Every structure is written in structure tokens, then in C-alpha cells.
C-alpha positions as a Markdown table, in Angstrom:
| # | Residue | x | y | z |
|---|---|---|---|---|
| 1 | Unk | -49.8 | 34.2 | 31.5 |
| 2 | Unk | -50.3 | 37.3 | 29.2 |
| 3 | Unk | -47.5 | 38.4 | 26.9 |
| 4 | Unk | -46.8 | 41.4 | 29.1 |
| 5 | Unk | -46.7 | 39.3 | 32.2 |
| 6 | Unk | -44.1 | 37.1 | 30.5 |
| 7 | Unk | -42.0 | 40.2 | 29.5 |
| 8 | Unk | -42.2 | 41.5 | 33.1 |
| 9 | Unk | -41.1 | 38.1 | 34.5 |
| 10 | Unk | -38.2 | 38.0 | 32.1 |
| 11 | Unk | -37.2 | 41.5 | 33.0 |
| 12 | Unk | -37.1 | 40.7 | 36.7 |
| 13 | Unk | -35.2 | 37.5 | 36.1 |
| 14 | Unk | -32.6 | 39.5 | 34.0 |
| 15 | Unk | -32.2 | 41.9 | 36.9 |
| 16 | Unk | -31.8 | 39.1 | 39.4 |
| 17 | Unk | -29.1 | 37.5 | 37.2 |
| 18 | Unk | -27.3 | 40.8 | 37.0 |
| 19 | Unk | -27.3 | 41.2 | 40.8 |
| 20 | Unk | -26.1 | 37.7 | 41.4 |
| 21 | Unk | -23.3 | 38.0 | 38.9 |
| 22 | Unk | -22.2 | 41.3 | 40.4 |
| 23 | Unk | -21.4 | 39.6 | 43.6 |
| 24 | Unk | -18.6 | 37.7 | 41.9 |
| 25 | Unk | -17.7 | 40.0 | 39.0 |
| 26 | Unk | -16.8 | 43.6 | 39.7 |
| 27 | Unk | -17.1 | 44.5 | 36.0 |
| 28 | Unk | -20.9 | 43.8 | 36.0 |
| 29 | Unk | -22.9 | 47.0 | 35.2 |
| 30 | Unk | -25.5 | 47.2 | 38.0 |
| 31 | Unk | -27.0 | 50.2 | 36.3 |
| 32 | Unk | -28.2 | 47.9 | 33.6 |
| 33 | Unk | -30.9 | 46.6 | 36.0 |
| 34 | Unk | -32.4 | 50.0 | 36.3 |
| 35 | Unk | -32.2 | 50.4 | 32.6 |
| 36 | Unk | -34.1 | 47.2 | 32.0 |
| 37 | Unk | -36.8 | 48.0 | 34.5 |
| 38 | Unk | -37.1 | 51.5 | 33.1 |
| 39 | Unk | -37.7 | 50.1 | 29.6 |
| 40 | Unk | -40.9 | 48.4 | 30.8 |
| 41 | Unk | -42.2 | 51.0 | 33.1 |
| 42 | Unk | -45.7 | 52.6 | 32.7 |
| 43 | Unk | -44.4 | 55.7 | 30.9 |
| 44 | Unk | -42.4 | 53.8 | 28.4 |
| 45 | Unk | -45.2 | 51.3 | 27.7 |
| 46 | Unk | -47.8 | 54.1 | 27.4 |
| 47 | Unk | -45.6 | 55.9 | 24.8 |
| 48 | Unk | -44.9 | 52.8 | 22.8 |
| 49 | Unk | -48.5 | 51.6 | 22.9 |
| 50 | Unk | -49.5 | 55.1 | 21.6 |
| 51 | Unk | -47.2 | 54.5 | 18.6 |
| 52 | Unk | -48.6 | 51.0 | 17.9 |
| 53 | Unk | -52.3 | 52.0 | 18.3 |
| 54 | Unk | -51.8 | 55.0 | 16.0 |
| 55 | Unk | -49.7 | 53.3 | 13.4 |
| 56 | Unk | -51.5 | 50.0 | 12.9 |
| 57 | Unk | -54.6 | 51.5 | 11.1 |
| 58 | Unk | -52.3 | 52.8 | 8.4 |
| 59 | Unk | -50.7 | 49.3 | 7.7 |
| 60 | Unk | -53.3 | 48.3 | 5.1 |
| 61 | Unk | -53.0 | 46.3 | 1.9 |
| 62 | Unk | -54.0 | 49.4 | 0.0 |
| 63 | Unk | -51.2 | 51.4 | 1.6 |
| 64 | Unk | -48.7 | 48.7 | 0.7 |
| 65 | Unk | -50.0 | 47.9 | -2.8 |
| 66 | Unk | -46.7 | 48.9 | -4.2 |
| 67 | Unk | -45.0 | 46.2 | -2.1 |
| 68 | Unk | -46.5 | 43.9 | 0.6 |
| 69 | Unk | -45.4 | 44.8 | 4.1 |
| 70 | Unk | -42.7 | 42.2 | 4.9 |
| 71 | Unk | -39.9 | 44.1 | 6.6 |
| 72 | Unk | -40.0 | 46.7 | 9.3 |
| 73 | Unk | -36.9 | 48.3 | 10.8 |
| 74 | Unk | -36.9 | 50.0 | 14.2 |
| 75 | Unk | -33.8 | 52.3 | 14.6 |
| 76 | Unk | -32.4 | 52.9 | 18.1 |
| 77 | Unk | -34.8 | 50.1 | 19.3 |
| 78 | Unk | -33.3 | 49.7 | 22.8 |
| 79 | Unk | -34.6 | 46.4 | 24.3 |
| 80 | Unk | -37.2 | 45.8 | 21.6 |
| 81 | Unk | -40.4 | 46.8 | 23.4 |
| 82 | Unk | -41.7 | 48.6 | 20.3 |
| 83 | Unk | -41.3 | 45.5 | 18.3 |
| 84 | Unk | -42.9 | 43.3 | 20.9 |
| 85 | Unk | -46.0 | 45.5 | 21.2 |
| 86 | Unk | -46.3 | 45.9 | 17.5 |
| 87 | Unk | -46.1 | 42.1 | 17.0 |
| 88 | Unk | -49.4 | 41.8 | 18.9 |
| 89 | Unk | -51.1 | 43.7 | 16.0 |
| 90 | Unk | -49.4 | 42.4 | 12.8 |
| 91 | Unk | -48.9 | 39.0 | 11.2 |
| 92 | Unk | -46.1 | 36.8 | 12.6 |
| 93 | Unk | -44.6 | 36.4 | 9.1 |
| 94 | Unk | -43.6 | 40.1 | 9.0 |
| 95 | Unk | -40.0 | 40.6 | 10.0 |
| 96 | Unk | -39.2 | 43.3 | 12.6 |
| 97 | Unk | -35.6 | 44.3 | 12.7 |
| 98 | Unk | -34.6 | 46.0 | 16.0 |
| 99 | Unk | -31.3 | 47.9 | 15.6 |
| 100 | Unk | -29.2 | 49.4 | 18.4 |
| 101 | Unk | -25.6 | 50.2 | 18.8 |
| 102 | Unk | -25.4 | 48.9 | 22.3 |
| 103 | Unk | -24.5 | 45.1 | 22.2 |
| 104 | Unk | -26.2 | 44.5 | 25.5 |
| 105 | Unk | -29.5 | 45.6 | 23.9 |
| 106 | Unk | -29.4 | 42.6 | 21.6 |
| 107 | Unk | -28.6 | 40.3 | 24.6 |
| 108 | Unk | -31.5 | 41.6 | 26.8 |
| 109 | Unk | -34.0 | 41.9 | 24.0 |
| 110 | Unk | -33.6 | 38.2 | 23.4 |
| 111 | Unk | -34.1 | 37.6 | 27.1 |
| 112 | Unk | -37.2 | 39.7 | 27.3 |
| 113 | Unk | -38.6 | 37.9 | 24.2 |
| 114 | Unk | -38.0 | 34.4 | 25.7 |
| 115 | Unk | -40.9 | 32.1 | 26.0 |
| 116 | Unk | -43.1 | 33.5 | 23.3 |
| 117 | Unk | -42.9 | 31.9 | 19.8 |
| 118 | Unk | -44.7 | 34.9 | 18.3 |
| 119 | Unk | -41.3 | 36.7 | 18.4 |
| 120 | Unk | -39.5 | 34.3 | 16.1 |
| 121 | Unk | -39.4 | 37.0 | 13.4 |
| 122 | Unk | -38.4 | 39.8 | 15.8 |
| 123 | Unk | -34.7 | 40.1 | 15.0 |
| 124 | Unk | -32.3 | 42.1 | 17.2 |
| 125 | Unk | -29.2 | 43.6 | 15.5 |
| 126 | Unk | -26.2 | 45.3 | 17.1 |
| 127 | Unk | -25.0 | 48.0 | 14.7 |
| 128 | Unk | -25.0 | 51.8 | 14.3 |
| 129 | Unk | -28.6 | 52.5 | 13.3 |
| 130 | Unk | -27.6 | 54.9 | 10.4 |
| 131 | Unk | -24.9 | 52.7 | 9.1 |
| 132 | Unk | -27.2 | 49.7 | 9.1 |
| 133 | Unk | -30.0 | 51.5 | 7.4 |
| 134 | Unk | -27.8 | 53.1 | 4.6 |
| 135 | Unk | -26.4 | 49.7 | 3.5 |
| 136 | Unk | -30.0 | 48.3 | 3.0 |
| 137 | Unk | -32.2 | 51.4 | 2.6 |
| 138 | Unk | -34.5 | 49.8 | 0.0 |
| 139 | Unk | -35.1 | 46.6 | 2.1 |
| 140 | Unk | -37.9 | 48.0 | 4.3 |
| 141 | Unk | -41.5 | 49.0 | 3.7 |
| 142 | Unk | -41.7 | 50.8 | 7.1 |
| 143 | Unk | -39.1 | 52.7 | 9.1 |
| 144 | Unk | -39.7 | 53.4 | 12.8 |
| 145 | Unk | -37.4 | 55.8 | 14.6 |
| 146 | Unk | -38.4 | 56.9 | 18.1 |
| 147 | Unk | -35.0 | 58.4 | 18.8 |
| 148 | Unk | -34.8 | 61.4 | 16.4 |
| 149 | Unk | -33.9 | 63.6 | 19.3 |
| 150 | Unk | -30.6 | 61.6 | 19.5 |
| 151 | Unk | -29.7 | 62.0 | 15.8 |
| 152 | Unk | -28.2 | 64.9 | 13.9 |
| 153 | Unk | -30.8 | 66.7 | 11.7 |
| 154 | Unk | -28.6 | 66.2 | 8.6 |
| 155 | Unk | -28.6 | 62.4 | 9.3 |
| 156 | Unk | -32.3 | 62.3 | 9.5 |
| 157 | Unk | -32.6 | 64.1 | 6.2 |
| 158 | Unk | -30.1 | 61.8 | 4.6 |
| 159 | Unk | -32.1 | 58.8 | 5.8 |
| 160 | Unk | -35.3 | 60.2 | 4.4 |
| 161 | Unk | -33.6 | 60.9 | 1.1 |
| 162 | Unk | -32.1 | 57.4 | 0.9 |
| 163 | Unk | -35.4 | 55.5 | 1.5 |
| 164 | Unk | -37.6 | 54.2 | -1.3 |
| 165 | Unk | -40.1 | 56.8 | -2.2 |
| 166 | Unk | -43.2 | 54.8 | -1.1 |
| 167 | Unk | -41.6 | 53.6 | 2.2 |
| 168 | Unk | -43.7 | 54.7 | 5.2 |
| 169 | Unk | -42.0 | 56.3 | 8.2 |
| 170 | Unk | -43.1 | 56.7 | 11.8 |
| 171 | Unk | -40.8 | 59.1 | 13.5 |
| 172 | Unk | -40.8 | 60.6 | 17.0 |
| 173 | Unk | -39.0 | 63.4 | 18.7 |
| 174 | Unk | -39.7 | 65.7 | 21.7 |
| 175 | Unk | -39.2 | 69.1 | 23.3 |
| 176 | Unk | -37.1 | 67.8 | 26.2 |
| 177 | Unk | -34.2 | 70.2 | 25.6 |
| 178 | Unk | -32.4 | 69.9 | 28.9 |
| 179 | Unk | -31.0 | 66.4 | 28.3 |
| 180 | Unk | -27.4 | 66.6 | 27.0 |
| 181 | Unk | -27.8 | 63.7 | 24.5 |
| 182 | Unk | -30.9 | 65.3 | 23.0 |
| 183 | Unk | -29.3 | 67.1 | 20.1 |
| 184 | Unk | -32.4 | 67.3 | 17.8 |
| 185 | Unk | -35.4 | 68.5 | 19.8 |
| 186 | Unk | -38.2 | 70.8 | 18.6 |
| 187 | Unk | -40.2 | 73.6 | 20.1 |
| 188 | Unk | -43.5 | 72.2 | 18.6 |
| 189 | Unk | -45.1 | 69.4 | 16.6 |
| 190 | Unk | -45.2 | 71.6 | 13.5 |
| 191 | Unk | -41.5 | 72.4 | 13.8 |
| 192 | Unk | -40.8 | 68.6 | 13.8 |
| 193 | Unk | -43.1 | 68.0 | 10.9 |
| 194 | Unk | -41.4 | 70.8 | 8.9 |
| 195 | Unk | -38.0 | 69.4 | 9.6 |
| 196 | Unk | -38.9 | 66.1 | 8.0 |
| 197 | Unk | -40.2 | 67.6 | 4.8 |
| 198 | Unk | -42.2 | 64.6 | 3.8 |
| 199 | Unk | -44.1 | 64.3 | 0.5 |
| 200 | Unk | -47.2 | 63.2 | 2.4 |
| 201 | Unk | -48.0 | 63.6 | 6.1 |
| 202 | Unk | -50.6 | 61.0 | 6.9 |
| 203 | Unk | -50.8 | 61.7 | 10.6 |
| 204 | Unk | -49.2 | 64.0 | 13.2 |
| 205 | Unk | -49.8 | 64.3 | 16.9 |
| 206 | Unk | -48.3 | 64.7 | 20.3 |
| 207 | Unk | -48.5 | 63.2 | 23.8 |
| 208 | Unk | -47.8 | 64.9 | 27.0 |
| 209 | Unk | -45.2 | 62.8 | 28.9 |
| 210 | Unk | -44.8 | 65.1 | 31.9 |
| 211 | Unk | -44.6 | 68.8 | 32.7 |
| 212 | Unk | -41.2 | 69.1 | 31.0 |
| 213 | Unk | -41.7 | 66.8 | 28.0 |
| 214 | Unk | -44.1 | 66.5 | 25.1 |
| 215 | Unk | -43.5 | 63.7 | 22.6 |
| 216 | Unk | -44.2 | 64.3 | 18.9 |
| 217 | Unk | -45.0 | 61.7 | 16.3 |
| 218 | Unk | -45.3 | 61.8 | 12.5 |
| 219 | Unk | -46.5 | 59.1 | 10.1 |
| 220 | Unk | -46.0 | 59.7 | 6.4 |
| 221 | Unk | -44.1 | 58.9 | 3.2 |
């Protein structure tokens, strides 16, 4: 069974457990089943694989000559799919820290990762992403944030100012303005790049998600 098949099986088992428990516990959140399935759908996987395939060529020994790549933090990491896909391309000894404020994300990330020893250094953390980062800003050689649209622009700038100068970032946002929780969208890729004000932009690009949404991604230091 491939690693993706194992993830799909674990996702379906999690949804089945939620449904069964809901028959006896009225407090069970049935919407969580949809959320889990949504996290592994074709669109989600396409966007996350785009990130991994684009990012990995930059993760070279030469790029990290200042400090070997040992710790990666993924802010707003949801159910950990970015980390699971990235794990297929990087050494198992590298730590991937998946941070999300929703405590159920940690629970279901561990379920989705079950049955694969390659994820032993994929760590799921329940905390506010910004608070967690600011208390250990110098601990990571790579910061991944695919949820910039959910964060205040000032917080993004503070994060970039707090990181070690050489630390690489891979950030995403979009132009999906109609979602109420999207408080930091951009009208274009160049607008997003300009807002980050990086010392070096190593790569920038966009992916059309659907007619309403284009996803922007920037890699740099």
C-alpha cells in the first residue's frame, strides 16, 4: 500500500469513528468528517504537491551551508498533509513541526500519519502559530506558511523580522477576497511579493485553483 493510500484509509477510518461516536454523543462534531475528507481531496493535494515539488530543489547543502537543515516549521498546518508530502522528499532525520491552534488538528494529524514510521519526526503541536514561532524564532532553518491570507499583514512582517536572517521562507496567499476569514489577500503575485519585502526572492509563482481563486507562492530569505 502506498503512503497516500494509507493516508486515505486512515482518513476514512477517522470519519467512520466520528459517525459511530455521534450516535451516542450529541456533542460530536459531524462537520469534522467533511473537514478531514476535504483536507485530502484532489485540489488540496494538488496545491500541496505544487509547494513540495517547487520547494525541494532549493533545499540544498549549499543553501544551508550556514546551518544544516534540521528543523522545519509549518504554521497553520491543519491536518499535517504538507508535512507528510514533504517527508517523501527529505531525510527522515529532519524534524517537521506542524503547528495549528485547533487541538483536533493534532489529534487527527496523528491518526492520518498512523502506520508509517517515516513520520516519526513529523511533530504536531497545538498552539497559536504566531505565539509558538515568536518564542523560538531562531530554531528553524525553513518556515512554511500556507495560511498568510488568514494572518494580519503586521503579524507577517513581525514574523519575517524575527526570523534569523538566513532562514528560508515559503509563504502562500491568494486573491480569494470573498471569504470572511481571508483578511490578507492580494490582487496579484507581485502585490504579495512586495508585501513580504524579502532580502532575496528565490522563486515566485502562482497556481490557478478555480475561476475565483489564484494561489500565490514565494520562496526566499
